[in-house]
C-alpha positions as CSV (number, residue, x, y, z in Angstrom):
1,A,7.2,-40.6,-20.9
2,V,4.0,-40.2,-23.8
3,C,2.4,-43.3,-25.2
4,A,2.5,-43.0,-29.4
5,K,-0.8,-42.1,-31.4
6,D,-1.5,-45.4,-32.0
7,E,-0.8,-47.0,-28.5
8,P,-3.7,-46.6,-26.3
9,V,-3.6,-44.4,-22.9
10,L,-4.3,-46.2,-19.5
11,F,-3.2,-43.7,-17.3
12,S,-1.1,-40.1,-18.1
13,C,-0.6,-37.2,-16.2
14,N,1.6,-34.5,-15.2
15,L,3.3,-34.7,-12.1
16,R,4.3,-32.3,-9.5
17,N,7.7,-32.7,-9.6
18,G,7.8,-31.6,-13.5
19,R,8.1,-35.1,-14.6
20,K,5.3,-36.8,-16.5
21,V,3.9,-40.3,-16.2
22,A,2.2,-42.7,-18.9
23,V,1.5,-46.2,-18.8
24,C,0.1,-46.8,-22.7
25,G,-1.1,-50.3,-24.7
26,A,2.2,-51.6,-26.3
27,L,2.9,-54.2,-28.3
28,L,6.2,-56.2,-26.4
29,G,7.7,-59.4,-28.4
30,G,4.6,-59.6,-30.2
31,R,1.8,-59.6,-26.9
32,A,0.1,-56.9,-25.9
33,T,1.2,-55.2,-23.1
34,A,0.4,-51.7,-20.3
35,Q,3.8,-50.1,-20.8
36,Y,4.9,-47.7,-18.0
37,R,6.9,-44.7,-18.7
38,Y,7.9,-41.6,-16.8
39,G,10.3,-38.7,-17.5
40,K,10.7,-35.2,-18.4
41,P,8.3,-33.7,-21.0
42,G,9.9,-33.7,-24.7
43,E,12.3,-36.1,-23.5
44,P,13.3,-39.5,-23.8
45,A,11.8,-41.7,-20.9
46,E,13.9,-42.1,-18.0
47,M,12.8,-44.9,-16.9
48,I,10.1,-47.6,-18.7
49,W,8.7,-51.0,-17.9
50,P,8.3,-53.6,-18.9
51,R,11.5,-53.5,-21.5
52,S,11.8,-57.0,-22.5
53,S,8.7,-59.7,-22.5
54,S,11.3,-61.4,-19.8
55,D,10.4,-59.0,-17.3
56,S,7.4,-58.7,-14.8
57,R,3.8,-57.4,-16.0
58,V,2.2,-54.6,-15.2
59,A,-1.3,-55.6,-13.1
60,F,-4.8,-53.6,-13.0
61,A,-7.1,-53.8,-10.3
62,S,-10.2,-52.2,-8.9
63,V,-12.3,-51.6,-6.3
64,P,-15.9,-49.3,-5.7
65,Y,-15.8,-47.2,-2.7
66,S,-19.2,-45.9,-1.2
67,G,-19.4,-42.8,-3.3
68,G,-16.1,-43.3,-4.9
69,G,-13.7,-46.4,-6.7
70,E,-10.0,-46.9,-6.9
71,A,-8.4,-48.6,-9.5
72,Q,-4.2,-49.1,-10.0
73,L,-1.5,-50.5,-12.4
74,S,1.4,-52.0,-10.9
75,F,4.4,-53.6,-11.0
76,A,7.9,-54.3,-9.5
77,N,10.7,-53.8,-10.5
78,G,13.0,-55.9,-8.6
79,T,12.3,-54.9,-4.9
80,T,11.1,-51.2,-6.1
81,R,7.3,-51.7,-6.3
82,Y,5.7,-48.9,-8.4
83,V,1.4,-47.9,-7.6
84,V,-0.4,-45.8,-10.0
85,Y,-3.7,-45.0,-8.9
86,S,-6.4,-43.2,-9.8
87,R,-9.3,-42.9,-7.0
88,I,-12.3,-40.6,-6.4
89,I,-12.7,-40.5,-2.2
90,R,-16.1,-39.7,-0.2
91,T,-15.5,-37.5,2.1
92,N,-19.2,-36.2,3.1
93,F,-21.6,-39.0,5.1
94,V,-23.5,-35.8,6.5
95,A,-27.3,-36.5,4.9
96,D,-28.7,-33.9,2.5
97,E,-25.5,-32.5,2.4
98,P,-23.0,-32.8,-1.2
99,N,-20.4,-35.9,-1.4
100,D,-17.5,-33.2,-2.4
101,P,-15.7,-36.2,-3.4
102,A,-11.4,-36.1,-2.9
103,I,-9.9,-37.0,-6.5
104,E,-6.7,-38.0,-6.4
105,D,-4.0,-40.3,-8.7
106,G,-0.1,-40.4,-9.2
107,V,3.0,-42.5,-8.5
108,L,3.5,-44.0,-5.3
109,V,7.0,-45.8,-5.2
110,M,7.5,-48.9,-2.4
111,Q,10.8,-50.6,-1.4
112,G,11.2,-53.0,1.5
113,G,7.8,-52.1,2.6
114,R,8.9,-48.2,3.1
115,Q,6.6,-45.5,0.5
116,L,9.9,-44.0,-1.1
117,A,7.8,-41.3,-3.2
118,N,3.8,-40.4,-3.2
119,M,4.0,-38.6,-6.1
120,A,0.7,-36.7,-7.0
121,C,-0.5,-35.3,-10.6
122,D,-0.8,-31.8,-10.6
123,N,-4.1,-29.9,-12.3
124,Q,-3.5,-30.0,-15.6
125,P,-6.2,-32.2,-17.7
126,M,-4.7,-35.9,-17.4
127,H,-5.7,-39.4,-18.0
128,P,-6.6,-41.1,-14.7
129,V,-6.7,-45.1,-15.0
130,D,-9.3,-46.7,-17.5
131,Y,-11.2,-49.7,-16.3
132,N,-11.4,-50.9,-19.8
133,V,-8.5,-50.1,-21.5
134,S,-6.6,-51.4,-18.6
135,E,-8.2,-55.1,-18.4
136,K,-7.5,-55.6,-22.2
137,F,-3.7,-55.0,-21.8
138,A,-2.7,-55.5,-17.9
139,D,-2.7,-58.8,-16.0
140,K,-5.7,-59.0,-13.3
141,A,-4.2,-58.8,-10.5
142,E,-7.0,-59.8,-7.0
143,E,-6.5,-57.1,-5.2
144,L,-5.9,-53.5,-4.8
145,F,-2.1,-52.5,-3.5
146,T,-2.1,-51.3,0.0
147,L,0.8,-50.2,2.1
148,G,0.7,-52.6,4.8
149,D,1.5,-55.3,1.3
């Protein structure tokens, strides 16, 4: 569940559940694509998406917030949707007080409109969603995925 040395990293972190998630810039069927990888550190990935050029591609979306923003890499595998996210949320709107932003990264898993899991990254060094690399390897999504989608 890691990117190879010659693959650009779009996102990577250790999850609190003991697994690792990475989205890497890979070549699939001769085409540059974002590829999701999930599994235990030091072992072969439990899940890789897309596996072939006929699978749905990973999409990238971002939006600025007042005092922060959010970037997502998402895809659907059958009826299950995976959303890798990095967000900074302003937590204080009182004048002359510090912003103290909340920073969150992780993977949201949805099925049939229900949240199956929200796996947060732990506090170890990580690589949040890279806007520039994501734009090169993932399809552009017009808007962020939200729980109501």
